[in-house]
OpenMM code with the backbone's topology and positions (N, CA, C; nanometers):
from openmm import Vec3, app, unit

residues = "UNK UNK UNK UNK UNK UNK UNK UNK UNK UNK UNK UNK UNK UNK UNK UNK UNK UNK UNK UNK UNK UNK UNK UNK UNK UNK UNK UNK UNK UNK UNK UNK UNK UNK UNK UNK UNK UNK UNK UNK UNK UNK UNK UNK UNK UNK UNK UNK UNK UNK UNK UNK UNK UNK UNK UNK UNK UNK UNK UNK UNK UNK UNK UNK UNK UNK UNK UNK UNK UNK UNK UNK UNK UNK UNK UNK UNK UNK UNK UNK UNK UNK UNK UNK UNK UNK UNK UNK UNK UNK UNK UNK UNK UNK UNK UNK UNK UNK UNK UNK UNK UNK UNK UNK UNK UNK UNK UNK UNK UNK UNK UNK UNK UNK UNK UNK".split()
positions = [
    Vec3(0.0840, -0.1167, 0.0000),
    Vec3(0.0000, 0.0000, 0.0000),
    Vec3(0.0894, 0.1241, 0.0000),
    Vec3(0.0537, 0.2221, -0.0811),
    Vec3(0.1259, 0.3495, -0.0858),
    Vec3(0.0574, 0.4488, 0.0082),
    Vec3(0.1363, 0.5032, 0.1004),
    Vec3(0.0812, 0.5914, 0.2035),
    Vec3(0.1506, 0.7264, 0.1982),
    Vec3(0.0720, 0.8324, 0.2030),
    Vec3(0.1257, 0.9679, 0.2167),
    Vec3(0.0947, 1.0183, 0.3571),
    Vec3(0.1870, 1.0958, 0.4098),
    Vec3(0.1747, 1.1499, 0.5447),
    Vec3(0.1682, 1.3024, 0.5363),
    Vec3(0.0756, 1.3621, 0.6089),
    Vec3(0.0710, 1.5074, 0.6248),
    Vec3(0.0963, 1.5346, 0.7726),
    Vec3(0.1992, 1.6132, 0.8007),
    Vec3(0.2363, 1.6426, 0.9386),
    Vec3(0.2104, 1.7896, 0.9681),
    Vec3(0.1232, 1.8155, 1.0653),
    Vec3(0.0764, 1.9508, 1.0941),
    Vec3(0.1354, 2.0147, 1.2193),
    Vec3(0.2050, 1.9389, 1.3016),
    Vec3(0.2528, 1.9908, 1.4304),
    Vec3(0.4047, 1.9915, 1.4363),
    Vec3(0.4576, 2.0800, 1.5198),
    Vec3(0.6012, 2.0923, 1.5385),
    Vec3(0.6606, 1.9703, 1.6073),
    Vec3(0.7939, 1.9574, 1.6049),
    Vec3(0.8586, 1.8356, 1.6518),
    Vec3(0.8562, 1.8114, 1.8024),
    Vec3(0.8579, 1.9140, 1.8830),
    Vec3(0.8688, 1.8910, 2.0272),
    Vec3(0.7565, 1.9558, 2.1075),
    Vec3(0.6592, 2.0168, 2.0411),
    Vec3(0.5485, 2.0799, 2.1113),
    Vec3(0.4287, 1.9864, 2.1263),
    Vec3(0.4268, 1.8798, 2.0506),
    Vec3(0.3096, 1.7941, 2.0422),
    Vec3(0.3565, 1.6529, 2.0095),
    Vec3(0.2762, 1.5537, 2.0357),
    Vec3(0.3163, 1.4152, 2.0098),
    Vec3(0.3011, 1.3729, 1.8640),
    Vec3(0.2466, 1.4585, 1.7778),
    Vec3(0.2197, 1.4202, 1.6387),
    Vec3(0.3437, 1.3729, 1.5641),
    Vec3(0.4550, 1.4417, 1.5814),
    Vec3(0.5771, 1.4023, 1.5100),
    Vec3(0.6250, 1.2649, 1.5546),
    Vec3(0.6199, 1.2402, 1.6844),
    Vec3(0.6594, 1.1089, 1.7363),
    Vec3(0.5651, 1.0001, 1.6861),
    Vec3(0.4365, 1.0280, 1.6864),
    Vec3(0.3382, 0.9308, 1.6398),
    Vec3(0.3568, 0.9027, 1.4915),
    Vec3(0.3825, 1.0075, 1.4126),
    Vec3(0.4078, 0.9894, 1.2691),
    Vec3(0.5318, 0.9026, 1.2485),
    Vec3(0.6372, 0.9295, 1.3252),
    Vec3(0.7615, 0.8507, 1.3136),
    Vec3(0.7337, 0.7031, 1.3434),
    Vec3(0.6624, 0.6763, 1.4526),
    Vec3(0.6317, 0.5377, 1.4888),
    Vec3(0.5438, 0.4703, 1.3835),
    Vec3(0.4469, 0.5447, 1.3310),
    Vec3(0.3598, 0.4911, 1.2262),
    Vec3(0.4415, 0.4559, 1.1022),
    Vec3(0.5290, 0.5474, 1.0599),
    Vec3(0.6100, 0.5245, 0.9401),
    Vec3(0.7007, 0.4037, 0.9582),
    Vec3(0.7672, 0.3947, 1.0729),
    Vec3(0.8545, 0.2797, 1.0994),
    Vec3(0.7762, 0.1491, 1.0931),
    Vec3(0.6584, 0.1470, 1.1530),
    Vec3(0.5744, 0.0277, 1.1533),
    Vec3(0.5260, -0.0076, 1.0125),
    Vec3(0.4827, 0.0933, 0.9382),
    Vec3(0.4334, 0.0702, 0.8021),
    Vec3(0.5441, 0.0136, 0.7125),
    Vec3(0.6645, 0.0688, 0.7247),
    Vec3(0.7763, 0.0201, 0.6439),
    Vec3(0.8112, -0.1244, 0.6795),
    Vec3(0.8064, -0.1581, 0.8075),
    Vec3(0.8353, -0.2956, 0.8509),
    Vec3(0.7341, -0.3941, 0.7944),
    Vec3(0.6102, -0.3474, 0.7755),
    Vec3(0.5049, -0.4340, 0.7227),
    Vec3(0.5031, -0.4375, 0.5698),
    Vec3(0.5993, -0.3665, 0.5075),
    Vec3(0.6118, -0.3718, 0.3623),
    Vec3(0.5358, -0.2653, 0.2861),
    Vec3(0.4779, -0.1698, 0.3557),
    Vec3(0.4087, -0.0612, 0.2876),
    Vec3(0.5100, 0.0408, 0.2367),
    Vec3(0.4678, 0.1187, 0.1409),
    Vec3(0.5543, 0.2216, 0.0836),
    Vec3(0.5078, 0.3592, 0.1315),
    Vec3(0.6013, 0.4376, 0.1802),
    Vec3(0.5690, 0.5752, 0.2169),
    Vec3(0.5907, 0.6606, 0.0930),
    Vec3(0.4810, 0.7050, 0.0356),
    Vec3(0.4864, 0.7863, -0.0859),
    Vec3(0.5586, 0.9175, -0.0591),
    Vec3(0.5354, 0.9731, 0.0585),
    Vec3(0.6015, 1.0973, 0.0949),
    Vec3(0.5450, 1.1555, 0.2223),
    Vec3(0.6142, 1.2592, 0.2695),
    Vec3(0.5703, 1.3335, 0.3876),
    Vec3(0.5590, 1.4787, 0.3472),
    Vec3(0.4450, 1.5394, 0.3769),
    Vec3(0.4229, 1.6808, 0.3488),
    Vec3(0.4131, 1.7536, 0.4820),
    Vec3(0.5085, 1.8428, 0.5066),
    Vec3(0.5114, 1.9215, 0.6298),
    Vec3(0.4308, 2.0486, 0.6068),
    Vec3(0.3277, 2.0687, 0.6873),
    Vec3(0.2350, 2.1790, 0.6673),
    Vec3(0.2071, 2.2462, 0.8015),
    Vec3(0.1635, 2.3698, 0.7989),
    Vec3(0.1385, 2.4496, 0.9192),
    Vec3(0.2628, 2.4437, 1.0091),
    Vec3(0.2478, 2.4213, 1.1402),
    Vec3(0.3653, 2.4144, 1.2273),
    Vec3(0.4511, 2.2900, 1.2027),
    Vec3(0.4008, 2.1971, 1.1258),
    Vec3(0.4786, 2.0781, 1.0905),
    Vec3(0.6051, 2.1105, 1.0135),
    Vec3(0.6104, 2.2283, 0.9494),
    Vec3(0.7314, 2.2667, 0.8754),
    Vec3(0.8521, 2.2784, 0.9681),
    Vec3(0.8284, 2.2991, 1.0970),
    Vec3(0.9387, 2.3120, 1.1929),
    Vec3(1.0169, 2.1812, 1.2076),
    Vec3(0.9588, 2.0696, 1.1668),
    Vec3(1.0285, 1.9413, 1.1681),
    Vec3(1.1451, 1.9384, 1.0705),
    Vec3(1.1441, 2.0245, 0.9706),
    Vec3(1.2460, 2.0244, 0.8657),
    Vec3(1.3675, 2.1106, 0.8989),
    Vec3(1.3719, 2.1686, 1.0175),
    Vec3(1.4810, 2.2574, 1.0558),
    Vec3(1.6071, 2.1772, 1.0881),
    Vec3(1.7110, 2.1930, 1.0063),
    Vec3(1.8340, 2.1163, 1.0268),
    Vec3(1.9126, 2.1613, 1.1494),
    Vec3(1.8739, 2.2723, 1.2096),
    Vec3(1.9446, 2.3233, 1.3264),
    Vec3(1.8921, 2.2666, 1.4584),
    Vec3(1.7955, 2.1750, 1.4525),
    Vec3(1.7493, 2.1110, 1.5755),
    Vec3(1.8670, 2.0355, 1.6363),
    Vec3(1.8875, 2.0527, 1.7649),
    Vec3(1.9992, 1.9878, 1.8329),
    Vec3(1.9551, 1.9473, 1.9736),
    Vec3(1.8724, 1.8416, 1.9818),
    Vec3(1.8223, 1.8016, 2.1132),
    Vec3(1.9339, 1.7427, 2.1989),
    Vec3(1.9157, 1.7406, 2.3311),
    Vec3(2.0143, 1.6775, 2.4191),
    Vec3(2.0367, 1.5312, 2.3791),
    Vec3(2.1520, 1.4782, 2.4131),
    Vec3(2.1878, 1.3419, 2.3728),
    Vec3(2.0895, 1.2369, 2.4233),
    Vec3(2.0271, 1.2616, 2.5377),
    Vec3(1.9357, 1.1616, 2.5927),
    Vec3(1.7924, 1.1785, 2.5427),
    Vec3(1.7716, 1.2693, 2.4471),
    Vec3(1.6376, 1.2935, 2.3907),
    Vec3(1.6334, 1.2364, 2.2491),
    Vec3(1.5144, 1.2117, 2.1996),
    Vec3(1.4991, 1.1615, 2.0635),
    Vec3(1.5364, 1.2718, 1.9654),
    Vec3(1.5906, 1.2326, 1.8517),
    Vec3(1.6321, 1.3286, 1.7503),
    Vec3(1.5422, 1.3124, 1.6284),
    Vec3(1.4333, 1.3877, 1.6268),
    Vec3(1.3371, 1.3758, 1.5174),
    Vec3(1.3954, 1.4251, 1.3853),
    Vec3(1.4791, 1.5273, 1.3907),
    Vec3(1.5419, 1.5770, 1.2681),
    Vec3(1.6244, 1.4698, 1.1993),
    Vec3(1.6960, 1.3924, 1.2784),
    Vec3(1.7775, 1.2831, 1.2242),
    Vec3(1.6884, 1.1784, 1.1574),
    Vec3(1.5733, 1.1486, 1.2195),
    Vec3(1.4801, 1.0529, 1.1590),
    Vec3(1.4319, 1.1017, 1.0234),
    Vec3(1.3903, 1.2291, 1.0159),
    Vec3(1.3399, 1.2817, 0.8879),
    Vec3(1.4502, 1.2817, 0.7820),
    Vec3(1.5734, 1.3108, 0.8231),
    Vec3(1.6842, 1.3101, 0.7276),
    Vec3(1.7085, 1.1679, 0.6753),
    Vec3(1.7060, 1.0691, 0.7640),
    Vec3(1.7253, 0.9309, 0.7213),
    Vec3(1.6142, 0.8867, 0.6260),
    Vec3(1.4930, 0.9290, 0.6531),
    Vec3(1.3812, 0.8953, 0.5647),
    Vec3(1.3999, 0.9617, 0.4281),
    Vec3(1.4442, 1.0856, 0.4260),
    Vec3(1.4691, 1.1566, 0.3004),
    Vec3(1.5807, 1.0892, 0.2210),
    Vec3(1.6821, 1.0393, 0.2897),
    Vec3(1.7941, 0.9726, 0.2226),
    Vec3(1.7514, 0.8435, 0.1548),
    Vec3(1.6405, 0.7864, 0.1976),
    Vec3(1.5882, 0.6636, 0.1361),
    Vec3(1.4991, 0.6958, 0.0169),
    Vec3(1.5140, 0.8166, -0.0364),
    Vec3(1.4420, 0.8630, -0.1550),
    Vec3(1.2921, 0.8763, -0.1349),
    Vec3(1.2500, 0.8971, -0.0124),
    Vec3(1.1099, 0.9288, 0.0117),
    Vec3(1.0903, 1.0769, -0.0173),
    Vec3(0.9777, 1.1105, -0.0774),
    Vec3(0.9496, 1.2500, -0.1078),
    Vec3(0.9145, 1.3238, 0.0199),
    Vec3(0.9929, 1.4229, 0.0518),
    Vec3(0.9746, 1.5015, 0.1734),
    Vec3(0.9609, 1.6472, 0.1306),
    Vec3(0.8441, 1.7053, 0.1565),
    Vec3(0.8131, 1.8389, 0.1071),
    Vec3(0.7696, 1.9297, 0.2213),
    Vec3(0.8262, 2.0496, 0.2242),
    Vec3(0.7828, 2.1556, 0.3157),
    Vec3(0.6951, 2.2507, 0.2351),
    Vec3(0.5774, 2.2817, 0.2867),
    Vec3(0.4897, 2.3796, 0.2213),
    Vec3(0.5604, 2.5147, 0.2187),
    Vec3(0.5731, 2.5723, 0.1017),
    Vec3(0.6477, 2.6974, 0.0871),
    Vec3(0.5832, 2.8119, 0.1651),
    Vec3(0.4509, 2.8226, 0.1600),
    Vec3(0.3837, 2.9335, 0.2295),
    Vec3(0.3968, 2.9186, 0.3806),
    Vec3(0.3726, 2.7983, 0.4323),
    Vec3(0.3845, 2.7754, 0.5770),
    Vec3(0.5296, 2.7906, 0.6214),
    Vec3(0.6218, 2.7473, 0.5387),
    Vec3(0.7637, 2.7608, 0.5707),
    Vec3(0.8073, 2.9055, 0.5789),
    Vec3(0.7652, 2.9857, 0.4811),
    Vec3(0.8025, 3.1277, 0.4815),
    Vec3(0.7500, 3.1983, 0.6058),
    Vec3(0.6297, 3.1635, 0.6468),
    Vec3(0.5723, 3.2255, 0.7667),
    Vec3(0.6519, 3.1921, 0.8928),
    Vec3(0.7229, 3.0801, 0.8901),
    Vec3(0.7933, 3.0329, 1.0098),
    Vec3(0.9456, 3.0349, 0.9949),
    Vec3(0.9936, 3.0998, 0.8907),
    Vec3(1.1375, 3.1159, 0.8717),
    Vec3(1.2096, 2.9927, 0.8194),
    Vec3(1.1362, 2.9005, 0.7610),
    Vec3(1.1978, 2.7800, 0.7043),
    Vec3(1.2202, 2.8033, 0.5553),
    Vec3(1.3468, 2.7935, 0.5139),
    Vec3(1.3807, 2.8088, 0.3726),
    Vec3(1.4805, 2.7005, 0.3341),
    Vec3(1.5284, 2.7037, 0.2084),
    Vec3(1.6208, 2.6008, 0.1589),
    Vec3(1.7462, 2.5902, 0.2447),
    Vec3(1.7952, 2.7028, 0.2956),
    Vec3(1.9179, 2.7020, 0.3754),
    Vec3(1.8996, 2.6335, 0.5103),
    Vec3(1.7795, 2.6361, 0.5617),
    Vec3(1.7517, 2.5818, 0.6953),
    Vec3(1.7002, 2.4381, 0.6889),
    Vec3(1.6519, 2.3955, 0.5718),
    Vec3(1.5928, 2.2613, 0.5602),
    Vec3(1.6965, 2.1509, 0.5743),
    Vec3(1.6525, 2.0430, 0.6329),
    Vec3(1.7320, 1.9203, 0.6412),
    Vec3(1.7624, 1.8754, 0.4984),
    Vec3(1.8860, 1.8323, 0.4715),
    Vec3(1.9193, 1.7838, 0.3361),
    Vec3(1.8222, 1.6750, 0.2905),
    Vec3(1.7766, 1.6865, 0.1676),
    Vec3(1.6828, 1.5899, 0.1117),
    Vec3(1.5377, 1.6318, 0.1226),
    Vec3(1.5097, 1.7321, 0.2040),
    Vec3(1.3736, 1.7837, 0.2147),
    Vec3(1.3623, 1.9059, 0.1246),
    Vec3(1.2611, 1.9048, 0.0400),
    Vec3(1.2424, 2.0119, -0.0572),
    Vec3(1.1316, 2.1063, -0.0126),
    Vec3(1.1342, 2.2256, -0.0684),
    Vec3(1.0278, 2.3231, -0.0448),
    Vec3(0.9452, 2.3321, -0.1726),
    Vec3(0.8142, 2.3202, -0.1571),
    Vec3(0.7254, 2.3264, -0.2727),
    Vec3(0.5866, 2.3684, -0.2258),
    Vec3(0.4924, 2.3670, -0.3172),
    Vec3(0.3581, 2.4136, -0.2851),
    Vec3(0.2568, 2.3020, -0.2712),
    Vec3(0.1318, 2.3440, -0.2572),
    Vec3(0.0229, 2.2483, -0.2379),
    Vec3(-0.0003, 2.1607, -0.3598),
    Vec3(0.0448, 2.2056, -0.4767),
    Vec3(0.0346, 2.1217, -0.5967),
    Vec3(0.1108, 1.9912, -0.5797),
    Vec3(0.2245, 1.9993, -0.5126),
    Vec3(0.3043, 1.8794, -0.4857),
    Vec3(0.2300, 1.7857, -0.3904),
    Vec3(0.1588, 1.8438, -0.2943),
    Vec3(0.0768, 1.7626, -0.2040),
    Vec3(-0.0327, 1.6917, -0.2830),
    Vec3(-0.0983, 1.7634, -0.3732),
    Vec3(-0.2045, 1.7033, -0.4546),
    Vec3(-0.1505, 1.5856, -0.5366),
    Vec3(-0.0317, 1.6017, -0.5924),
    Vec3(0.0311, 1.4942, -0.6700),
    Vec3(0.0612, 1.3738, -0.5805),
    Vec3(0.1117, 1.4006, -0.4613),
    Vec3(0.1436, 1.2945, -0.3662),
    Vec3(0.0169, 1.2172, -0.3299),
    Vec3(-0.0908, 1.2905, -0.3024),
    Vec3(-0.2179, 1.2276, -0.2652),
    Vec3(-0.2713, 1.1432, -0.3804),
    Vec3(-0.2628, 1.1964, -0.5016),
    Vec3(-0.3124, 1.1253, -0.6200),
    Vec3(-0.2434, 0.9905, -0.6372),
    Vec3(-0.1155, 0.9849, -0.6037),
    Vec3(-0.0372, 0.8628, -0.6226),
    Vec3(-0.0395, 0.7698, -0.5011),
    Vec3(-0.1256, 0.7984, -0.4036),
    Vec3(-0.1313, 0.7194, -0.2808),
    Vec3(-0.2616, 0.6420, -0.2699),
    Vec3(-0.2532, 0.5321, -0.1949),
    Vec3(-0.3741, 0.4577, -0.1615),
    Vec3(-0.4401, 0.5138, -0.0369),
    Vec3(-0.3586, 0.5671, 0.0539),
    Vec3(-0.4078, 0.6242, 0.1795),
    Vec3(-0.3306, 0.7506, 0.2130),
    Vec3(-0.3978, 0.8427, 0.2808),
    Vec3(-0.3350, 0.9647, 0.3308),
    Vec3(-0.3647, 0.9715, 0.4805),
    Vec3(-0.2597, 0.9843, 0.5590),
    Vec3(-0.2734, 0.9896, 0.7044),
    Vec3(-0.2238, 1.1256, 0.7506),
    Vec3(-0.3024, 1.1928, 0.8341),
    Vec3(-0.2640, 1.3239, 0.8855),
    Vec3(-0.2342, 1.3140, 1.0350),
    Vec3(-0.1204, 1.3706, 1.0724),
    Vec3(-0.0805, 1.3757, 1.2134),
    Vec3(-0.0670, 1.5193, 1.2546),
] * unit.nanometer
topology = app.Topology()
chain = topology.addChain("A")
for resn in residues:
    res = topology.addResidue(resn, chain)
    for name in ("N", "CA", "C"):
        topology.addAtom(name, app.Element.getBySymbol(name[0]), res)
């Protein structure tokens, strides 16, 4: 099954990012394909490469980077990103900035869309 993820919340203010990470890991283990992740609203804050949590804390930025390195489509909404200071220079390598048209394409090519 091809699954697209829409992430609406920031990485450390809410459990959505952690839940999305656990869902993605579980889905991949079961053989599903993650079509992509679209970071929207405060979810764009997950793409900030300058996140540097303490060593004993989870590193969500590292997870998103590893997922991007596996050629999963990772998109930051350009409008939401601009509002929150996220641009190409600040994005985690492998995460692109694009618009809602890219989200529509991702959804079209998916069997399921899950929002966190």
